N, C-alpha and C positions, 0 to 999 in steps of 0.2 A: 304717210311715207317711209318714215323714219323706222318704224315698225315693219314694213315689209320689208326694206334693206336687210334689217337685222336677221327678219325668218329667212330670206332668201341666203344671205352669209352664213347663216346656221345650218341652213340645208345642205348649201354647198360645201361646207367644212366636215360636215358630217358624214357626207356622202364620200370626200377624200379619206378622212380617217377611214370610214367602213369600209372604201376599196384599198386602201393601203393595208389594213389589216387582213383583208383576204389573200393579198398577195404576200403576205409574210406569211400566214398559214401554209399558203401552197408551199413556199420555200422549204419550209419547215416539213411539212408531208415530203416534199421531194428529198431533202435530205435525210430524214430518218429511212425512207425507203433505200436510198443509197447506201445508208450504214447497216440496214437490214441485210442487202444484198453482199456487201461486203462482209459481214459477220457469216453468214450462210454460206460463201464462198473460201471460207479463211480457214487454212488448217494450219496447226501448230508446227508440222514440219516445214511451211513455208517460211517461218519466222526463225528457223533454229538453221544456225552455221553448218552443223552437221547432223543427220539422223540417227535416231537412237538405233544403237547398235551393240550386238554381242560380239565378243571375238576371241581369239587362242582358248580356245574350247579344250580342256586335257585333262589327265587324272595322275597322278603317282601314289605310289608306285605302280607299275603297270608292266606284267601281270602283277595280280595280289592275291594273298590268301586269304585274309577275312575283311579287310579293309582297305579303303583308298581314299584319296583325296581329288575332288574335282574342283578345277580351277576354271575360271573365266573371267573377262575384262569387259566392262560397261562403259561406253564413251559419254553416258551421261546417267543421272537417275531416271529410272525407269520400273516396270511391273515385268518381274520376271518370274517363270514358271520352269523348274527342273524337273525332270522326270526320269526314273532309270526304269527300264523293263529289259524281261529276258529277250534273247535273241529271236527265242521262238513265241514271244508276245504272251506267255501264259502267266507270267509273274510282270507287276508294276508297282512302282510307289513313287508318290509325289514327295519331292525332298524340299522344295523351295515353291512358294506361291505366295509373292508379296513383293512389294514396292522395295528396290534396293539402289544404294546411293552407286554414284560415278565409281570406277575404279577395279581392283581386283577382288574376286569375290571367291570364297573357299568354302566347300560345302564337304563334310565327310558323311562316305557312305559305307555303313557297317554292312556287310554281306554276311555276317556270322549264320549258320545254319541251312543259306542257300546252297545248291548245287556247284559244283565247279562248271564253268562256260564261258560262252560269252554273255556280256550285260551291253546296254547301250544307253548313254546318258546324251538326253536331249533338252536342250535350253532353248526357250521361245521368248524373245523380248520384240514387242511391236511384230513387223512382219518377218523379222529373222529368227531362222530356227538351224540350229547348229546340233550336229550329233558327234559322239565320240563312243567308239568301240573299246570297251573295258573287258581283260580276261581275267577271269578268277579261276586260280588253279588249286589243285589238292595238293598239300603239303605239308611241312612241318614248319612253326615260326623259329624265330631266332631264338628264344627264350627254351623252346622244347628242345631244339639240337644242342643247346648247352647243357640241358639237364640230361640229354642220355651220354655225356661225353663226362 
């Protein structure tokens, strides 16, 4: 009789443990599914107070003769692509294609050997694209002017 009670108690206890384990596994699976769903629907921008933007794109001097400095500001570290192209799209050069830090960035654009005309600076950061028109003129530099006198 003691053996029957012991076997019955073991079976009941074993069934309880098995049932409890199944419930724990189901809870773990539900939790894992919820975490997976959350990861799938998560975007970095939701976690950021301000999105990645670029602003205040300009160049100086403008107009320029041989070279100009392109300046822009980033609200946070981001991948940046800066391209300069001629207004007729016959000429194009990538000046920046890298991750850059938050803050003011400056890039020198050397247009020596390029014809006078309008050039476009285009900076891309995330979904944001800014453009700035730059004018290259034919002229003489200050050094050349000084040599003439």
